[in-house]
N, CA, C and O atoms as a CHARMM CRD file, in Angstrom:
* protein
*
  360
    1    1 MET  N     24.85200 148.76700 -50.36000 PROA 1      0.00000
    2    1 MET  CA    25.63800 149.96100 -50.17400 PROA 1      0.00000
    3    1 MET  C     26.73700 149.63300 -49.15100 PROA 1      0.00000
    4    1 MET  O     26.50500 148.92200 -48.17300 PROA 1      0.00000
    5    2 SER  N     27.92800 150.16600 -49.40300 PROA 2      0.00000
    6    2 SER  CA    29.04800 150.03100 -48.49800 PROA 2      0.00000
    7    2 SER  C     28.99200 151.05600 -47.39400 PROA 2      0.00000
    8    2 SER  O     28.31500 152.07300 -47.54000 PROA 2      0.00000
    9    3 TRP  N     29.65300 150.83300 -46.33700 PROA 3      0.00000
   10    3 TRP  CA    29.75200 151.81500 -45.25600 PROA 3      0.00000
   11    3 TRP  C     30.50600 153.03600 -45.72300 PROA 3      0.00000
   12    3 TRP  O     30.28200 154.13400 -45.21300 PROA 3      0.00000
   13    4 GLN  N     31.37700 152.87000 -46.66300 PROA 4      0.00000
   14    4 GLN  CA    32.13000 154.13200 -47.16500 PROA 4      0.00000
   15    4 GLN  C     31.13600 154.95200 -47.93700 PROA 4      0.00000
   16    4 GLN  O     31.16300 156.17800 -47.82900 PROA 4      0.00000
   17    5 THR  N     30.23900 154.33700 -48.72800 PROA 5      0.00000
   18    5 THR  CA    29.25900 155.00900 -49.47600 PROA 5      0.00000
   19    5 THR  C     28.33300 155.78400 -48.54400 PROA 5      0.00000
   20    5 THR  O     27.95000 156.92200 -48.81700 PROA 5      0.00000
   21    6 TYR  N     28.00100 155.15900 -47.48100 PROA 6      0.00000
   22    6 TYR  CA    27.09400 155.75600 -46.48400 PROA 6      0.00000
   23    6 TYR  C     27.70200 157.01300 -45.87100 PROA 6      0.00000
   24    6 TYR  O     27.02300 158.02700 -45.70700 PROA 6      0.00000
   25    7 VAL  N     28.97500 156.93700 -45.53800 PROA 7      0.00000
   26    7 VAL  CA    29.69000 158.06600 -44.94300 PROA 7      0.00000
   27    7 VAL  C     29.73200 159.20200 -46.02600 PROA 7      0.00000
   28    7 VAL  O     29.40900 160.36000 -45.76000 PROA 7      0.00000
   29    8 ASP  N     30.15200 158.79200 -47.26500 PROA 8      0.00000
   30    8 ASP  CA    30.27500 159.86900 -48.25600 PROA 8      0.00000
   31    8 ASP  C     29.04900 160.49900 -48.74000 PROA 8      0.00000
   32    8 ASP  O     29.03000 161.70700 -48.97700 PROA 8      0.00000
   33    9 GLU  N     27.96600 159.71000 -48.91200 PROA 9      0.00000
   34    9 GLU  CA    26.72900 160.24200 -49.47400 PROA 9      0.00000
   35    9 GLU  C     25.64400 160.61000 -48.44800 PROA 9      0.00000
   36    9 GLU  O     24.75000 161.39500 -48.76500 PROA 9      0.00000
   37   10 HSD  N     25.70400 160.05700 -47.22200 PROA 10     0.00000
   38   10 HSD  CA    24.65200 160.34400 -46.27300 PROA 10     0.00000
   39   10 HSD  C     25.11600 161.15700 -45.03100 PROA 10     0.00000
   40   10 HSD  O     24.36100 161.97800 -44.50900 PROA 10     0.00000
   41   11 LEU  N     26.33700 160.92300 -44.58000 PROA 11     0.00000
   42   11 LEU  CA    26.82500 161.67800 -43.42500 PROA 11     0.00000
   43   11 LEU  C     27.48200 162.98300 -43.82300 PROA 11     0.00000
   44   11 LEU  O     27.36600 163.96900 -43.09600 PROA 11     0.00000
   45   12 MET  N     28.16300 163.02100 -44.94700 PROA 12     0.00000
   46   12 MET  CA    28.91400 164.20100 -45.29200 PROA 12     0.00000
   47   12 MET  C     28.07000 165.02900 -46.25700 PROA 12     0.00000
   48   12 MET  O     28.68300 165.73200 -47.06100 PROA 12     0.00000
   49   13 CYS  N     26.87500 165.03000 -46.27000 PROA 13     0.00000
   50   13 CYS  CA    25.97000 165.78400 -47.13000 PROA 13     0.00000
   51   13 CYS  C     25.41500 166.96900 -46.35300 PROA 13     0.00000
   52   13 CYS  O     25.40000 166.94600 -45.12200 PROA 13     0.00000
   53   14 ASP  N     24.97600 167.96400 -47.02500 PROA 14     0.00000
   54   14 ASP  CA    24.33000 169.18300 -46.50600 PROA 14     0.00000
   55   14 ASP  C     22.90700 168.84400 -46.02400 PROA 14     0.00000
   56   14 ASP  O     22.10900 168.36100 -46.82700 PROA 14     0.00000
   57   15 ILE  N     22.55600 169.07600 -44.75200 PROA 15     0.00000
   58   15 ILE  CA    21.30700 168.86200 -44.25700 PROA 15     0.00000
   59   15 ILE  C     20.72300 170.10700 -43.56800 PROA 15     0.00000
   60   15 ILE  O     21.11800 170.41500 -42.44300 PROA 15     0.00000
   61   16 GLU  N     19.83300 170.79900 -44.18400 PROA 16     0.00000
   62   16 GLU  CA    19.16800 171.97000 -43.69200 PROA 16     0.00000
   63   16 GLU  C     20.28600 172.98100 -43.28200 PROA 16     0.00000
   64   16 GLU  O     20.22100 173.55400 -42.19500 PROA 16     0.00000
   65   17 GLY  N     21.27000 173.18900 -44.12000 PROA 17     0.00000
   66   17 GLY  CA    22.31300 174.13600 -43.98400 PROA 17     0.00000
   67   17 GLY  C     23.40200 173.69500 -43.00000 PROA 17     0.00000
   68   17 GLY  O     24.33600 174.46300 -42.76800 PROA 17     0.00000
   69   18 ASN  N     23.32900 172.51000 -42.41700 PROA 18     0.00000
   70   18 ASN  CA    24.31900 171.92800 -41.52900 PROA 18     0.00000
   71   18 ASN  C     25.22500 170.98000 -42.32300 PROA 18     0.00000
   72   18 ASN  O     24.77000 170.31200 -43.25200 PROA 18     0.00000
   73   19 HSD  N     26.44300 170.92900 -41.97000 PROA 19     0.00000
   74   19 HSD  CA    27.32600 170.02800 -42.75200 PROA 19     0.00000
   75   19 HSD  C     28.39900 169.58400 -41.75700 PROA 19     0.00000
   76   19 HSD  O     29.04700 170.41300 -41.11800 PROA 19     0.00000
   77   20 LEU  N     28.58500 168.20200 -41.62800 PROA 20     0.00000
   78   20 LEU  CA    29.68700 167.58800 -40.82800 PROA 20     0.00000
   79   20 LEU  C     31.07000 167.94600 -41.48200 PROA 20     0.00000
   80   20 LEU  O     31.19700 168.00900 -42.70400 PROA 20     0.00000
   81   21 THR  N     32.04900 168.16600 -40.64500 PROA 21     0.00000
   82   21 THR  CA    33.40400 168.32500 -41.13800 PROA 21     0.00000
   83   21 THR  C     34.16200 167.02000 -41.30600 PROA 21     0.00000
   84   21 THR  O     35.09200 166.91500 -42.10600 PROA 21     0.00000
   85   22 ALA  N     33.71700 165.97800 -40.49200 PROA 22     0.00000
   86   22 ALA  CA    34.41100 164.69100 -40.66100 PROA 22     0.00000
   87   22 ALA  C     33.42600 163.68000 -39.90300 PROA 22     0.00000
   88   22 ALA  O     32.69100 164.00000 -38.96900 PROA 22     0.00000
   89   23 ALA  N     33.53300 162.45700 -40.44500 PROA 23     0.00000
   90   23 ALA  CA    32.75700 161.32000 -39.95900 PROA 23     0.00000
   91   23 ALA  C     33.45400 160.06400 -40.03000 PROA 23     0.00000
   92   23 ALA  O     34.38100 159.97200 -40.83400 PROA 23     0.00000
   93   24 ALA  N     33.13000 159.04000 -39.27600 PROA 24     0.00000
   94   24 ALA  CA    33.68700 157.72000 -39.34800 PROA 24     0.00000
   95   24 ALA  C     32.74000 156.70000 -38.72900 PROA 24     0.00000
   96   24 ALA  O     31.93400 157.08100 -37.88100 PROA 24     0.00000
   97   25 ILE  N     32.79000 155.49600 -39.08300 PROA 25     0.00000
   98   25 ILE  CA    32.04600 154.40100 -38.51600 PROA 25     0.00000
   99   25 ILE  C     33.09500 153.34900 -38.05600 PROA 25     0.00000
  100   25 ILE  O     33.93000 152.87100 -38.82400 PROA 25     0.00000
  101   26 LEU  N     32.98300 153.02400 -36.71900 PROA 26     0.00000
  102   26 LEU  CA    33.91200 152.08200 -36.11100 PROA 26     0.00000
  103   26 LEU  C     33.07600 150.84800 -35.76100 PROA 26     0.00000
  104   26 LEU  O     31.92000 150.95800 -35.35400 PROA 26     0.00000
  105   27 GLY  N     33.70700 149.63700 -35.93500 PROA 27     0.00000
  106   27 GLY  CA    33.14400 148.36800 -35.46700 PROA 27     0.00000
  107   27 GLY  C     33.21500 148.22800 -33.95300 PROA 27     0.00000
  108   27 GLY  O     34.01200 148.92500 -33.32600 PROA 27     0.00000
  109   28 GLN  N     32.45700 147.40100 -33.36800 PROA 28     0.00000
  110   28 GLN  CA    32.53300 147.16200 -31.89500 PROA 28     0.00000
  111   28 GLN  C     33.80400 146.63000 -31.43500 PROA 28     0.00000
  112   28 GLN  O     34.10700 146.71300 -30.24500 PROA 28     0.00000
  113   29 ASP  N     34.62500 146.05200 -32.35500 PROA 29     0.00000
  114   29 ASP  CA    35.92300 145.55100 -32.04200 PROA 29     0.00000
  115   29 ASP  C     36.93600 146.69100 -32.19700 PROA 29     0.00000
  116   29 ASP  O     38.13200 146.46000 -32.01800 PROA 29     0.00000
  117   30 GLY  N     36.51500 147.86300 -32.51100 PROA 30     0.00000
  118   30 GLY  CA    37.49700 148.99900 -32.67700 PROA 30     0.00000
  119   30 GLY  C     37.96900 149.16900 -34.07900 PROA 30     0.00000
  120   30 GLY  O     38.68800 150.13700 -34.32500 PROA 30     0.00000
  121   31 SER  N     37.65100 148.34700 -35.01400 PROA 31     0.00000
  122   31 SER  CA    38.17000 148.43700 -36.42600 PROA 31     0.00000
  123   31 SER  C     37.40200 149.63200 -37.05500 PROA 31     0.00000
  124   31 SER  O     36.26100 149.93700 -36.70800 PROA 31     0.00000
  125   32 LEU  N     38.11000 150.27700 -37.99700 PROA 32     0.00000
  126   32 LEU  CA    37.59900 151.37600 -38.77000 PROA 32     0.00000
  127   32 LEU  C     36.90200 150.87300 -39.96500 PROA 32     0.00000
  128   32 LEU  O     37.55800 150.33400 -40.85600 PROA 32     0.00000
  129   33 TRP  N     35.57700 151.01000 -40.06000 PROA 33     0.00000
  130   33 TRP  CA    34.83700 150.50800 -41.19500 PROA 33     0.00000
  131   33 TRP  C     34.88300 151.50900 -42.40700 PROA 33     0.00000
  132   33 TRP  O     35.09400 151.12400 -43.55700 PROA 33     0.00000
  133   34 ALA  N     34.67400 152.80200 -42.06900 PROA 34     0.00000
  134   34 ALA  CA    34.67900 153.78800 -43.17500 PROA 34     0.00000
  135   34 ALA  C     34.98900 155.16800 -42.46300 PROA 34     0.00000
  136   34 ALA  O     34.79300 155.33400 -41.25900 PROA 34     0.00000
  137   35 GLN  N     35.46600 156.09700 -43.26700 PROA 35     0.00000
  138   35 GLN  CA    35.70600 157.38600 -42.74000 PROA 35     0.00000
  139   35 GLN  C     35.78700 158.37700 -43.92600 PROA 35     0.00000
  140   35 GLN  O     36.06500 158.00800 -45.06700 PROA 35     0.00000
  141   36 SER  N     35.52300 159.66800 -43.58300 PROA 36     0.00000
  142   36 SER  CA    35.66800 160.70700 -44.53000 PROA 36     0.00000
  143   36 SER  C     37.10200 161.06700 -44.65500 PROA 36     0.00000
  144   36 SER  O     37.88000 160.78400 -43.74500 PROA 36     0.00000
  145   37 SER  N     37.51400 161.70300 -45.78000 PROA 37     0.00000
  146   37 SER  CA    38.92500 162.03200 -45.95400 PROA 37     0.00000
  147   37 SER  C     39.38700 162.98600 -44.94000 PROA 37     0.00000
  148   37 SER  O     40.58800 163.00800 -44.67400 PROA 37     0.00000
  149   38 SER  N     38.55700 163.79100 -44.33200 PROA 38     0.00000
  150   38 SER  CA    38.93400 164.71800 -43.35700 PROA 38     0.00000
  151   38 SER  C     38.98900 164.24500 -41.85400 PROA 38     0.00000
  152   38 SER  O     39.31900 164.97300 -40.91700 PROA 38     0.00000
  153   39 PHE  N     38.61600 162.92300 -41.75800 PROA 39     0.00000
  154   39 PHE  CA    38.62700 162.26200 -40.34500 PROA 39     0.00000
  155   39 PHE  C     40.04500 162.06700 -39.92000 PROA 39     0.00000
  156   39 PHE  O     40.83900 161.54200 -40.70000 PROA 39     0.00000
  157   40 PRO  N     40.42500 162.47500 -38.68200 PROA 40     0.00000
  158   40 PRO  CA    41.79500 162.33000 -38.24800 PROA 40     0.00000
  159   40 PRO  C     42.27100 160.88700 -38.06800 PROA 40     0.00000
  160   40 PRO  O     41.48600 159.97500 -37.81000 PROA 40     0.00000
  161   41 GLN  N     43.53800 160.72300 -38.20700 PROA 41     0.00000
  162   41 GLN  CA    44.15800 159.40900 -37.98800 PROA 41     0.00000
  163   41 GLN  C     43.99600 159.14100 -36.43400 PROA 41     0.00000
  164   41 GLN  O     44.50900 159.89600 -35.60800 PROA 41     0.00000
  165   42 VAL  N     43.32800 158.13500 -36.11500 PROA 42     0.00000
  166   42 VAL  CA    43.08700 157.79900 -34.63700 PROA 42     0.00000
  167   42 VAL  C     44.11000 156.80600 -34.14100 PROA 42     0.00000
  168   42 VAL  O     44.61700 155.95900 -34.87600 PROA 42     0.00000
  169   43 LYS  N     44.39400 156.95000 -32.84000 PROA 43     0.00000
  170   43 LYS  CA    45.38100 156.06100 -32.13100 PROA 43     0.00000
  171   43 LYS  C     44.55500 154.89600 -31.38900 PROA 43     0.00000
  172   43 LYS  O     43.39400 155.06500 -31.01600 PROA 43     0.00000
  173   44 PRO  N     45.21800 153.78200 -31.22600 PROA 44     0.00000
  174   44 PRO  CA    44.54100 152.68100 -30.55300 PROA 44     0.00000
  175   44 PRO  C     44.00300 153.02300 -29.20800 PROA 44     0.00000
  176   44 PRO  O     42.93000 152.53300 -28.85600 PROA 44     0.00000
  177   45 GLU  N     44.67800 153.84100 -28.41500 PROA 45     0.00000
  178   45 GLU  CA    44.12500 154.28400 -27.08900 PROA 45     0.00000
  179   45 GLU  C     42.92600 155.17400 -27.23300 PROA 45     0.00000
  180   45 GLU  O     42.04800 155.15100 -26.37000 PROA 45     0.00000
  181   46 GLU  N     42.84400 155.96400 -28.29100 PROA 46     0.00000
  182   46 GLU  CA    41.66600 156.68300 -28.56400 PROA 46     0.00000
  183   46 GLU  C     40.41000 155.81500 -28.80100 PROA 46     0.00000
  184   46 GLU  O     39.31300 156.03400 -28.28700 PROA 46     0.00000
  185   47 ILE  N     40.69900 154.83600 -29.61600 PROA 47     0.00000
  186   47 ILE  CA    39.61100 153.81700 -29.95200 PROA 47     0.00000
  187   47 ILE  C     39.23200 153.13200 -28.66100 PROA 47     0.00000
  188   47 ILE  O     38.04400 152.89900 -28.43800 PROA 47     0.00000
  189   48 SER  N     40.19100 152.78800 -27.78100 PROA 48     0.00000
  190   48 SER  CA    39.87200 152.12400 -26.57800 PROA 48     0.00000
  191   48 SER  C     38.97200 152.93700 -25.74800 PROA 48     0.00000
  192   48 SER  O     38.04300 152.40900 -25.13700 PROA 48     0.00000
  193   49 GLY  N     39.21600 154.25600 -25.69700 PROA 49     0.00000
  194   49 GLY  CA    38.31600 155.17400 -24.95000 PROA 49     0.00000
  195   49 GLY  C     36.89400 155.18600 -25.46000 PROA 49     0.00000
  196   49 GLY  O     35.91600 155.17000 -24.71300 PROA 49     0.00000
  197   50 ILE  N     36.84000 155.21700 -26.76800 PROA 50     0.00000
  198   50 ILE  CA    35.45700 155.17800 -27.43900 PROA 50     0.00000
  199   50 ILE  C     34.78900 153.84700 -27.02800 PROA 50     0.00000
  200   50 ILE  O     33.63400 153.87300 -26.60200 PROA 50     0.00000
  201   51 MET  N     35.45200 152.71000 -27.13500 PROA 51     0.00000
  202   51 MET  CA    34.84500 151.45600 -26.84300 PROA 51     0.00000
  203   51 MET  C     34.41500 151.38700 -25.33400 PROA 51     0.00000
  204   51 MET  O     33.37400 150.82700 -24.99200 PROA 51     0.00000
  205   52 SER  N     35.24400 151.96600 -24.48700 PROA 52     0.00000
  206   52 SER  CA    34.94100 152.02800 -22.95800 PROA 52     0.00000
  207   52 SER  C     33.64800 152.84000 -22.73600 PROA 52     0.00000
  208   52 SER  O     32.85200 152.53400 -21.84800 PROA 52     0.00000
  209   53 ASP  N     33.46800 153.85400 -23.54500 PROA 53     0.00000
  210   53 ASP  CA    32.22000 154.73200 -23.39200 PROA 53     0.00000
  211   53 ASP  C     31.00000 154.00100 -23.81600 PROA 53     0.00000
  212   53 ASP  O     29.92500 154.19300 -23.24800 PROA 53     0.00000
  213   54 PHE  N     31.14700 153.12800 -24.84600 PROA 54     0.00000
  214   54 PHE  CA    29.97100 152.31900 -25.27300 PROA 54     0.00000
  215   54 PHE  C     29.61200 151.29400 -24.12600 PROA 54     0.00000
  216   54 PHE  O     28.44400 151.05800 -23.81700 PROA 54     0.00000
  217   55 ALA  N     30.66600 150.72100 -23.53700 PROA 55     0.00000
  218   55 ALA  CA    30.39200 149.70900 -22.48800 PROA 55     0.00000
  219   55 ALA  C     29.90900 150.36200 -21.15100 PROA 55     0.00000
  220   55 ALA  O     29.10100 149.80700 -20.40600 PROA 55     0.00000
  221   56 GLU  N     30.46400 151.57200 -20.91000 PROA 56     0.00000
  222   56 GLU  CA    30.08900 152.29100 -19.72400 PROA 56     0.00000
  223   56 GLU  C     29.73700 153.75900 -20.15800 PROA 56     0.00000
  224   56 GLU  O     30.61700 154.61900 -20.15400 PROA 56     0.00000
  225   57 PRO  N     28.49300 154.03300 -20.51900 PROA 57     0.00000
  226   57 PRO  CA    28.11600 155.37100 -20.93600 PROA 57     0.00000
  227   57 PRO  C     28.51200 156.44000 -19.92900 PROA 57     0.00000
  228   57 PRO  O     28.21400 156.32300 -18.74000 PROA 57     0.00000
  229   58 GLY  N     29.18300 157.48200 -20.40700 PROA 58     0.00000
  230   58 GLY  CA    29.61400 158.54600 -19.47000 PROA 58     0.00000
  231   58 GLY  C     31.13500 158.42700 -19.18500 PROA 58     0.00000
  232   58 GLY  O     31.70200 159.31800 -18.55000 PROA 58     0.00000
  233   59 PHE  N     31.78600 157.36900 -19.63100 PROA 59     0.00000
  234   59 PHE  CA    33.14400 157.12100 -19.32400 PROA 59     0.00000
  235   59 PHE  C     34.02400 158.25800 -19.83400 PROA 59     0.00000
  236   59 PHE  O     34.97700 158.62700 -19.14700 PROA 59     0.00000
  237   60 LEU  N     33.75800 158.81600 -20.98100 PROA 60     0.00000
  238   60 LEU  CA    34.54500 159.88900 -21.57700 PROA 60     0.00000
  239   60 LEU  C     34.18200 161.32900 -21.10700 PROA 60     0.00000
  240   60 LEU  O     34.93700 162.27800 -21.32000 PROA 60     0.00000
  241   61 ALA  N     33.00500 161.44600 -20.46500 PROA 61     0.00000
  242   61 ALA  CA    32.54700 162.76500 -20.02700 PROA 61     0.00000
  243   61 ALA  C     33.57400 163.55100 -19.23200 PROA 61     0.00000
  244   61 ALA  O     33.76700 164.73100 -19.52400 PROA 61     0.00000
  245   62 PRO  N     34.25600 162.96000 -18.22900 PROA 62     0.00000
  246   62 PRO  CA    35.14300 163.74800 -17.36400 PROA 62     0.00000
  247   62 PRO  C     36.46100 164.18300 -18.19200 PROA 62     0.00000
  248   62 PRO  O     37.01500 165.25600 -17.95400 PROA 62     0.00000
  249   63 THR  N     36.90100 163.34400 -19.11600 PROA 63     0.00000
  250   63 THR  CA    38.19000 163.64100 -19.71700 PROA 63     0.00000
  251   63 THR  C     38.06800 164.16300 -21.14100 PROA 63     0.00000
  252   63 THR  O     39.02100 164.74000 -21.66500 PROA 63     0.00000
  253   64 GLY  N     36.87600 163.96600 -21.80000 PROA 64     0.00000
  254   64 GLY  CA    36.64200 164.29900 -23.15200 PROA 64     0.00000
  255   64 GLY  C     36.99300 163.16200 -24.04600 PROA 64     0.00000
  256   64 GLY  O     37.54800 162.14700 -23.62400 PROA 64     0.00000
  257   65 LEU  N     36.65300 163.35400 -25.31600 PROA 65     0.00000
  258   65 LEU  CA    36.87200 162.31700 -26.45000 PROA 65     0.00000
  259   65 LEU  C     38.10600 162.84900 -27.20800 PROA 65     0.00000
  260   65 LEU  O     38.14100 164.03000 -27.55400 PROA 65     0.00000
  261   66 TYR  N     39.04900 162.05800 -27.45300 PROA 66     0.00000
  262   66 TYR  CA    40.22300 162.47100 -28.20600 PROA 66     0.00000
  263   66 TYR  C     40.31100 161.66000 -29.48900 PROA 66     0.00000
  264   66 TYR  O     40.19700 160.43400 -29.47900 PROA 66     0.00000
  265   67 LEU  N     40.53200 162.41700 -30.67300 PROA 67     0.00000
  266   67 LEU  CA    40.61700 161.83100 -31.98900 PROA 67     0.00000
  267   67 LEU  C     41.82100 162.53500 -32.66500 PROA 67     0.00000
  268   67 LEU  O     41.77300 163.73700 -32.93100 PROA 67     0.00000
  269   68 GLY  N     42.87100 161.78600 -32.93100 PROA 68     0.00000
  270   68 GLY  CA    43.98900 162.37300 -33.59400 PROA 68     0.00000
  271   68 GLY  C     44.68400 163.48800 -32.79900 PROA 68     0.00000
  272   68 GLY  O     45.16300 164.47700 -33.35400 PROA 68     0.00000
  273   69 ASN  N     44.71700 163.28300 -31.47800 PROA 69     0.00000
  274   69 ASN  CA    45.30000 164.23800 -30.49600 PROA 69     0.00000
  275   69 ASN  C     44.47100 165.55000 -30.28300 PROA 69     0.00000
  276   69 ASN  O     44.94800 166.48800 -29.64400 PROA 69     0.00000
  277   70 THR  N     43.23700 165.59400 -30.82500 PROA 70     0.00000
  278   70 THR  CA    42.38600 166.75400 -30.64000 PROA 70     0.00000
  279   70 THR  C     41.34100 166.38900 -29.70500 PROA 70     0.00000
  280   70 THR  O     40.79300 165.28700 -29.75800 PROA 70     0.00000
  281   71 LYS  N     41.03700 167.30500 -28.82300 PROA 71     0.00000
  282   71 LYS  CA    40.02000 167.02200 -27.72300 PROA 71     0.00000
  283   71 LYS  C     38.67200 167.50700 -28.19200 PROA 71     0.00000
  284   71 LYS  O     38.54300 168.58100 -28.78100 PROA 71     0.00000
  285   72 TYR  N     37.66700 166.69300 -27.91900 PROA 72     0.00000
  286   72 TYR  CA    36.24600 166.94700 -28.16800 PROA 72     0.00000
  287   72 TYR  C     35.43100 166.81000 -26.86000 PROA 72     0.00000
  288   72 TYR  O     35.65900 165.86900 -26.10000 PROA 72     0.00000
  289   73 MET  N     34.52900 167.69400 -26.60100 PROA 73     0.00000
  290   73 MET  CA    33.55000 167.50700 -25.56800 PROA 73     0.00000
  291   73 MET  C     32.40900 166.60800 -25.97800 PROA 73     0.00000
  292   73 MET  O     31.79500 166.76700 -27.03300 PROA 73     0.00000
  293   74 VAL  N     32.13800 165.61600 -25.06300 PROA 74     0.00000
  294   74 VAL  CA    31.08800 164.71100 -25.43900 PROA 74     0.00000
  295   74 VAL  C     29.69300 165.32300 -25.25200 PROA 74     0.00000
  296   74 VAL  O     29.34400 165.80600 -24.17500 PROA 74     0.00000
  297   75 ILE  N     28.93000 165.28500 -26.31000 PROA 75     0.00000
  298   75 ILE  CA    27.58200 165.89500 -26.20900 PROA 75     0.00000
  299   75 ILE  C     26.53300 164.83900 -26.67800 PROA 75     0.00000
  300   75 ILE  O     26.83600 163.88300 -27.39200 PROA 75     0.00000
  301   76 GLN  N     25.34500 165.07700 -26.24500 PROA 76     0.00000
  302   76 GLN  CA    24.04100 164.39300 -26.56700 PROA 76     0.00000
  303   76 GLN  C     24.23100 163.07600 -27.31300 PROA 76     0.00000
  304   76 GLN  O     23.73400 162.97400 -28.43500 PROA 76     0.00000
  305   77 GLY  N     24.89600 162.08000 -26.79200 PROA 77     0.00000
  306   77 GLY  CA    24.99900 160.81200 -27.50300 PROA 77     0.00000
  307   77 GLY  C     23.77400 159.96600 -27.16900 PROA 77     0.00000
  308   77 GLY  O     22.87000 160.38900 -26.44800 PROA 77     0.00000
  309   78 GLU  N     23.78100 158.82500 -27.69100 PROA 78     0.00000
  310   78 GLU  CA    22.74200 157.82900 -27.47200 PROA 78     0.00000
  311   78 GLU  C     23.45800 156.65400 -26.85200 PROA 78     0.00000
  312   78 GLU  O     24.08700 155.87500 -27.56800 PROA 78     0.00000
  313   79 PRO  N     23.38100 156.49600 -25.50400 PROA 79     0.00000
  314   79 PRO  CA    24.13000 155.44600 -24.78700 PROA 79     0.00000
  315   79 PRO  C     24.09200 154.04200 -25.51400 PROA 79     0.00000
  316   79 PRO  O     23.05100 153.49300 -25.87300 PROA 79     0.00000
  317   80 GLY  N     25.30200 153.56200 -25.67500 PROA 80     0.00000
  318   80 GLY  CA    25.48500 152.28400 -26.29000 PROA 80     0.00000
  319   80 GLY  C     25.32400 152.20400 -27.84500 PROA 80     0.00000
  320   80 GLY  O     25.42900 151.14100 -28.45600 PROA 80     0.00000
  321   81 ALA  N     25.07000 153.36600 -28.41900 PROA 81     0.00000
  322   81 ALA  CA    24.82900 153.42300 -29.84500 PROA 81     0.00000
  323   81 ALA  C     25.62600 154.56300 -30.52900 PROA 81     0.00000
  324   81 ALA  O     26.29500 154.27900 -31.52300 PROA 81     0.00000
  325   82 VAL  N     25.60000 155.78800 -30.07800 PROA 82     0.00000
  326   82 VAL  CA    26.27600 156.84700 -30.76900 PROA 82     0.00000
  327   82 VAL  C     26.95500 157.72100 -29.70700 PROA 82     0.00000
  328   82 VAL  O     26.41100 157.98300 -28.63400 PROA 82     0.00000
  329   83 ILE  N     28.23000 158.18000 -30.07900 PROA 83     0.00000
  330   83 ILE  CA    28.95700 159.16100 -29.29000 PROA 83     0.00000
  331   83 ILE  C     29.12200 160.33900 -30.17300 PROA 83     0.00000
  332   83 ILE  O     29.62100 160.19400 -31.28900 PROA 83     0.00000
  333   84 ARG  N     28.69900 161.59900 -29.70400 PROA 84     0.00000
  334   84 ARG  CA    28.91900 162.79000 -30.52600 PROA 84     0.00000
  335   84 ARG  C     29.78600 163.62800 -29.73700 PROA 84     0.00000
  336   84 ARG  O     29.75800 163.62500 -28.50700 PROA 84     0.00000
  337   85 GLY  N     30.61800 164.40100 -30.48400 PROA 85     0.00000
  338   85 GLY  CA    31.55200 165.20400 -29.75400 PROA 85     0.00000
  339   85 GLY  C     31.59500 166.57500 -30.50700 PROA 85     0.00000
  340   85 GLY  O     31.28300 166.66600 -31.69500 PROA 85     0.00000
  341   86 LYS  N     31.97900 167.58200 -29.78600 PROA 86     0.00000
  342   86 LYS  CA    32.15800 168.97000 -30.27800 PROA 86     0.00000
  343   86 LYS  C     33.65100 169.39500 -29.91400 PROA 86     0.00000
  344   86 LYS  O     34.13100 169.25400 -28.78900 PROA 86     0.00000
  345   87 LYS  N     34.29700 169.91300 -30.96800 PROA 87     0.00000
  346   87 LYS  CA    35.75400 170.23800 -30.74500 PROA 87     0.00000
  347   87 LYS  C     35.79900 171.36100 -29.70700 PROA 87     0.00000
  348   87 LYS  O     35.03900 172.33000 -29.71100 PROA 87     0.00000
  349   88 VAL  N     36.75900 171.13100 -28.82800 PROA 88     0.00000
  350   88 VAL  CA    37.01600 172.09000 -27.77100 PROA 88     0.00000
  351   88 VAL  C     37.90700 173.19500 -28.32600 PROA 88     0.00000
  352   88 VAL  O     38.93900 172.91900 -28.93800 PROA 88     0.00000
  353   89 ALA  N     37.48300 174.52100 -28.10000 PROA 89     0.00000
  354   89 ALA  CA    38.21000 175.59900 -28.64200 PROA 89     0.00000
  355   89 ALA  C     39.59000 175.68700 -27.93100 PROA 89     0.00000
  356   89 ALA  O     39.70000 175.35300 -26.75100 PROA 89     0.00000
  357   90 GLY  N     40.57100 176.11100 -28.61300 PROA 90     0.00000
  358   90 GLY  CA    41.94100 176.29800 -28.04200 PROA 90     0.00000
  359   90 GLY  C     42.75100 175.15200 -28.32500 PROA 90     0.00000
  360   90 GLY  O     43.91800 175.11000 -27.93700 PROA 90     0.00000
């Protein structure tokens, strides 16, 4: 199974009434492996911020996570493995 198939069939599916609006998988080198069609175009500096948070968990907490110029509050991640964000209102 490809990473794109995983995003399309496993991340973007309905789970107990919950549905992601966008998803992506990035490599540790910052390369984009797969993404949903609704995932925003990310900038290199946004990917750098994500990579910094993996190296130093909590790095993004004070400033937030930015993807495609949209700010997300960092929530319940798994240090060194997963970063989750919730879109900031406004």
